[in-house]
N, C-alpha and C positions, 0 to 999 in steps of 0.2 A: 467532343466528350461522349462517352458511352451512353450517358443518360439522355443526351440530346437526340442521338440516333434512335433510342428506344421510344421516346415520345413522338418523334416523327413517324415512326412505324404505327404508333397508336392512332395518330390522326388520320392515317390512311386506312384504318381498319374498316372493312365493310360491315362488320357485325355491330358496330357501335351506333347508338342512336344520336340524334341531333343534340339532345340534352347532355349526353356523355361527351360529345365533341366540345361542348361549351366548357366543361371543366378541364378537358384535356388541353384545350387552347390556353386556359389560364395556367395550367401546369407547365406548358411550354414557355410561357412568358416568364413565369417565376424561375424556371430553370436557367434562362438566359441571364437572369439577375443573380444566379447562384443562391437563390433562397430556397434551400432544400426543404425546410419545414413547410413552406407554403406549397411547394411542389407536391409534397405528400398529402397535404390537406385536400388539394384539388383532385388528386388521384383517388383518394378515399371516396370523395363525392361521386366521381365517375364510376367507381366500383359499385356503389350503392344502386346506381341506375343499371349497370351491366354486371351483375354479380358473377356471371359465368364467363366473362371475357378473359381469356388466358393472358393476352398481351398487357392488359391493365394490371393484372396480378403480378406479372413478371416485372413490370416497371415499378410497382410498389415495393417488391422484394429488393430491387436494385437500389432504390433510394434509401430504404431502411438500412441496407448494408452500408451504403455510403455514410450514413449518419451514425453507424455503430449501434443501432437500436436492435440488438439481437433478439431480445424476447418478443418484440413486435413482429419479427419475421416468422416466428413459429406458427401462428394461426394462418398466415398467408400460405405457408408451405403445406399445412394440413389440408387446406382447401385445394391447392394444386394437386396434391396426392389423390384426393378424392375425385377431382375432375379428370386426371390423367393417371389412372392406377397402373398403367403399363410402363410409365416413364420412370426408369431407375434413378434419373438425375435428381428428382425431387426428394426421395428418401435420403440420398447421399447428401444433398444440400441441407436437409434437416439435421443430419449427423454433424456436419461441419458447423451449423448454427448452434447446436447443443454444446459443441466445443467452445465456441465464442462466448456462450452464456456460462461457461464453467459448470455445466450440469453433467459432470463426468459419470456419475452413477447411471443416469438415464442413458447417456451415450453408450456405455458398455452394454446395457440391457438391449437396446435397439440394434446395436452392431451385431451382437451374437444372434439375434433373430434374423437379421438380413443375411448373415453368413450361411445360414441354413439353406437359403435360396441361391446365394452367390458365394460359394466357399472359397474361391480364389480371387475375390474382388480386391484389387490393390488399394483403392481408396478407402474401402471399409476397414481393411486390415491396418492401414496407416492411421486412421482416426482411432481405432481401437487401441493400438499401441500407445498413442499419445494420451488417451484416457487413462490407461493403466499407469502410465508414468505420472500423471497428475495426481492419481490416487495413491501414489507411493507403493504400488504393487510392481516393484522393479523386476521380479522374476517373470511375471506374465508379460510385462512390457517388453523385456528382452526376448522372450520366446516368440512373441508376435512379430517384432521387428526383424528378428533373425530369419523367420519364415519369409518375410518380404525380401531380405537380402539374398536368400537362397534362390529366389525366383530369377536372380541376375537381371534385374530390370534395366540396369544402365542409367539409373536416375539417382539423384542426390538425396531426396527426402528421407529414405530409410536410414541413411548414415547420419543425417542431422538429428533425427529422433534418438538413435542409439547414442550419439555423442552427448546429447543433453541428459540422457539417462545416466551415462557414466559420470558426467560432470556432477550431477546431483548426488550420486553415490560416493563422490570424492575420488574417483579414479580419473585423475586429470590426464594421465598419459594416454589411456585409451580414448578419452574424450577428444583430445587433440588429434589423434590419428584419424578418427572417424570424421571429425568436422573438416579437417584438411582434405580428406578423401572426398567429402561432399563438394568442396570447392573445386577439386580437380576435374569434375565433370564439366566445368565451364558454364554451368547454369547461373545466370545472374538473377538471383531471386532475393526477395526480402528475407525469406526464411533462412537462407544460408548466411547472409551477411549479418543479420540480427543475432543469429546463434553464435557466430564467430565473435561478434562484438561482446556478447554475454560471456563467452569463454575467456577472452582476454581480460575482460573486466574482473572476472572471478579469480584470475591468477595475477591481478594487479598490474597488468601491462596496459594501462589506460590509454596511452597514446595510440597503440595499435587498435584498441577497442574503439576509440573515437573514429579512426579511419574506416573501420568496417561499418560503424553506425552511419557514417556519412554516406557510404555506398548504399546502405539500406534506405536512407532518407531520399536519395536521388531517385529511387524506384517507387517510393510510397505514393499512393493515390488516396486521397480522402483524408479528412481531418482526423479521424480516429487513428488510422495506422500511422500517419505522420506524428501525431501526438505521442503514441505509444513508443515509437523509436526515439523521438526527441527526449522523452523522459529518461530512457535508458542512457542516452548520450549525456544528459545532464549529470547523471551520477558519476560517470567517468570524468567529466570536466571538473566537477566538484572534488573528486578524489585527487586530482592533479593540482588542486588549489587554484584552478582557473575560475575565480569567483564570477567575473562578469559574464562569460559565456555560459557558465553553469546556471546562473540565475535566469539568463535569457531563455535557455532551453527548458528550465523548470517551469516557466510561464505557460508551457503547453498543457500543464495539468488542468488549466481552466477551459480547455476546448472540449470537444465531444468525448474525449477519453474519460471525462468525469462521470459519464454514465456507468462506467465500470464500478464506481464507488456508490452507485445508486443515487447520485445527485447530479445536478447540473449547475456549474458555477457560471452564472450569467454576469455580464458586465453590469455594473451599477448604473442607476439612472442619474447619478451625480458624476461630476468630473473625476477622472481617475487620477489619484495622486501618483506623481512620478518623481518624487524626491525633492520637490520644491519646498521652500521655507514655509513653516506652519504657524509662524507668529501671528496671534490674533485670529486664527482660523479654527473652524470646527471640522474635524476629521471623523469619518465613520470607518471603523475597522470591521471587516466582515469575517465571519467564521468560515472554515473550510475543512474538508477531509475528515480525519478522525480526531478523537480526543487527544491522542499523543502528539499529533501535529500541532494542534492549538497550543498545547502546553510548551512544546519546544520553542515555538515562535513567540511566546508571551514575554520572553526576556526583553523584547524590543519595546514593549508598551510604555514602560516608565520613561524611557528616553523620548519617545514621541510626545508623551504627556508633558514633559518639561518644556517642549517647544510650543505646543498647541494651546489654544484657549479652552477648547472642549474636545474630548474624545468620546464618541459613542462606540462602545466595544460590544459588538454582537458576538455572542459566544454560546457554547453549549450551555443549556439551562443549569446543568449540574455544576458549572463553574462560577455562577453569579456570586454566591456568598463569599467564596474564596477570593475572587478578584476584587470584590467590593472592599474587603478588609485589607488587601495587599497593595492596591494602587492609589495614587493621589486622588484628591477629591474631584478633580476635573475629568476623571475617567468614570463614565457611567456604563457599567456592564448591563447588557440587555440580553436575556435568554432568548435564543432563536432556535426553534425546533427544526425547521427546514433550511438546509444550506442552499444558498444561491437565489432565494426568492427576492426579487426586487421590492424594496420598501420605500415609501415616501415618508420621510420623517418631518416634513415641514409643519405638520399640525401639532407636533409634540415638542419639537426642539427649535432652537434658534437656527438660522440659515446654515445649511450644510455647504461647505466649500469644496470638499473633496472626499473620496472614498477609496479604500484599498482592501484587498484580501490580506489577512494577517501574514500569510507567507510572502507576499510581495514587499512587506516592510523591510525584510531582511535584504532584499536586492539593493536597497539604498543605505541601510544601516549596518550591514555586515558584508563589507566589500573587501576586507582584509582580516587576517587573524587578530590584529590589534583592536579590531572593532568589537570583539566579543567581551561580554561582561566578566568581571572578576567577582565571584560570589561564592558563598556557602549555601545559598538559597535566597530567593527573592519573593516567594509566596508565603503568606502568614496564616497558618492554621489557627483555629480557635484555641486560645491558651487554656481555657477551662477543660476542653475536651482532650488536649494534650496531657494535662494533669490527670484526667480520668484514666486514660489509657496507660500512662506511666505507672500509676498505682495498680492497675489491673495486671500489667505484665510483671511487676515486681513481686507479685504473689505467686508467680509460677516458679517451679524448680528449674535450675539451670543457671549457668553463668552469664550468658548473653542471649538476646532475642534477635533472631534473624528473619526478616520478612522475605518471602520467596514468591516469584512469579515466573513460571517456566515457559509460558507461551501466551499468545494473544487469543482472545475469544473468536477472532476472525481468522479462521484457517481454511477458508473456502479456496478450492482450486490449488494453484501453485503456492499460495501463502502457507500451506501446511509445512512446506520445506524451509520456511524462514525461522522456525523456532525450535527450541529443544523439546525433546520428549521427556516425560517424567522419569523414564527408565535411565536417561543419561545422568540423573541426579543421585543415583544410589551411593556413589562415593561420598557425596556431600552429607547425605542423611546418616551415614555411618559414623560421623564425628560426634563424640560424646560431649555433654555439657552445654548443648545448644537447644533453646526452644525455637522451633521453626514455626513461623506465623504465615499463614496463607494469605497472599494478596491477590491471587488470581480471581478475576471477576466473572468467569464463566462457570459452567457446571464442573466442579472439581471432585465430586464425591467418589467416582470410580477410580480416578487417579490416586486419591489419598488413601482409599481402602487398599489399593495395590501396594502403596508404599508401606503401610502398616503391616501388611501380610508378609512383605519381603524383609523388612528391617526391624519391625517392632516399634518403629518411631511413629508417633501420632502427631501429624502436622496440625497445628491449631487453626481452626477457622473461628475467629472471634464472634461471639454472640452479639446480637443487637446492632449489627452493621450490615448494610446492603453494599457490598463491595463494588457493584456495578453502578449504582445510581447515587449513592451518598458520597460524593467526591470530597465534600468538606470534612466529613467524618473520617474518611480514608486518609486525608492529608494529616489529620491529628494522630491517627494510628501510626502512620509512617514516621512522623516526627518523634514518636515514642520508642520505636525499636532501635537497637544498636547498629544494625546493618541491614541494608536491602540488597538482595542479589536477584537479578532476573534478566529476561530477554528484553530487547528494546521495544517495550510496550507502554501503554498509557501509565500504569502504576510506576514504572521506572522513570519515565519522564516527569511524573509528579514528584517522585522521591528526589530527583535531582533539582527540581525547582523549589521544593519545600525545604529540603535540608542540605542538598548539594554534597555535603560530606558523607562518608561511609555509605556510598552507593557503588556497587559493583555491577557493571553492565556487560552482558554477553553479546556475541556477534549476532548480526541480523540474519545471516544465512549460514548454512552448513559449510559452504565452500568459501565464505568470505572471512577476512579478518576484520575489516573495518567497513562500515556503511559509508555512503557518500558524504553524509553530514559530519564526518570526521575531517573532511577536507585534506586527507592524506596525512593527518597527524597521528601520533601514538596516544593521544588523549582526546577527550570529547570537548571541543571548544565551547559548546553551550554550557558545560558544567565542569570547569577545570579541576574541581576537587573530587570528582567521581573517578572511579578506577575501572577502565575497560580491561577485560580478561579475554584473551584470544588464544585458542589452540588450533591445531590442524584438524578441524572437524569438531562437532559438538561434544563427542565423548572426551576427547583430549582436553577440550576447553573445561569441561566439568571436572576432570581430573586435576587440572590446575587450580580451579576454585577450591576443591577439597584440600589441596596442598596449602594454599594460602590460609584457609580457615584453620587447618591443623596447626600452622605456625602461630596464628593469633591465639588459639586456645592454650598453647604451650607456654605463653608468656604469663607473668605474674598477674597482670591486670589486662585482660582481653579488651575491655571497653576503652581503656587508655590507649592501648595499642592501635585500635581502629581509628581513634581520633588522630593519633600521631601520623598514621599512614595517610589519612586524608590531608593533613597539613603538608606532608611531603609532596603530594600530588599538586596541591594548590600553590605551594611555593615554587615548584618546578615549572608549572605551566601558567597558572592564573596570575601570579604576581610578577612575572617577568616583564 
């Protein structure tokens, strides 16, 4: 192992004190047991004793990289830059780390400064091109990567980057040419194979995608990189309807890749539930990932509650009231702020027999398409608040009320490419006779002002509701509108869980038609009454939404038409 060699080097360092040697020895022992957090703990102690020892810092850097702890690498790199100011490798490593942290604005700033000193440095230009790409500045990204290609380096990486740029722009032909060109160099790298896997997944050739992801996995070292590729592969497996392998690969989300979500999904202190019978048992269900993920997987809870004696449902605190109202009495929702924190429930509850993350329940309860629920909604909003919002909306002018959510509040890094832009919605807002109701839970003021300036349409943001934090109130509002249209975000998952009917869902990415959780189907198995709408790219998708809405508005009774369309979806898919 690279780490072992590094620590051996440290033990032989003549500059280290006896006290530092003590902690380095403990680090060596922990490394043999592959206990990387303990390795890091002892290296930190050695560093405190020998703060200027370069090899200790190098080892710390390597272990943090192995763990995927990118932000923790930055102060180490800052110290190395200070100690060795003439070493270009440390600023370059810092740029690469900023890339891993998805701090792309900072990466651009520091790259441009370094290029003043090293104007033709290949690695700096490569990282700069990648940063521009992640920031959706495709013009500068292409200019930068074309400069690299003009250098005639004889390497694959610039073609990979340009291929990814073209893919995101929707130019699949050019993307394929560049990615296959990258492969032709004969370099067997994770970057090439993972990019080709992503390309073939994007054009729905998932068998080919799985083959490339397999090649990438064979080269991956470290839990973070393995988990990242495995999750990509899980999406292709799910898209092929390969439930078993898809769920197995999806389990990698609980490894160190979870640090990308700002959380660590640790295994529970209780026995892990693996699908065994729950009769007479107490199961703890643990929350994970984002609010939308919790909502998607919540359709399983009622089934589990039918079997178990008691279910302790750890969830986002914003969901407690809604879950309390919706699930059987043997389900006890408990708001948990921090995901993954191990908790001992023995003092407050009867004996715990097993525990599982909510996403893992589907591994055992959603093994075929027939296992998915047939429903128009299974979460119950407050009836009084539904009446309130119904009365509120009836006072507005217009024939129907349409809730809209065009993106997620989390658009960091590459996620900004997963959702529509408000500009894509102009054809929708041009349709007359509709009250558009804002369901987006981020800062929408600038977007909505732009819409009003362009179209004269004022999208309503209801007063007296916190769209981000008051999920119970939001569920009542959603139940009161005639239609919800939006990207695959928490409000849309909530809409499908609360009402099921009259929810139109947009693709997850510009170049996708269906997300993995469609399992290769033309409908969304988690909510069979919902209507997915897919075009070739976001703008064509929104043009289709506009056409569908125009048809609805041309009918004598738009509300009735929406209900009938939902019934058609349900009959075709949910009731078969």
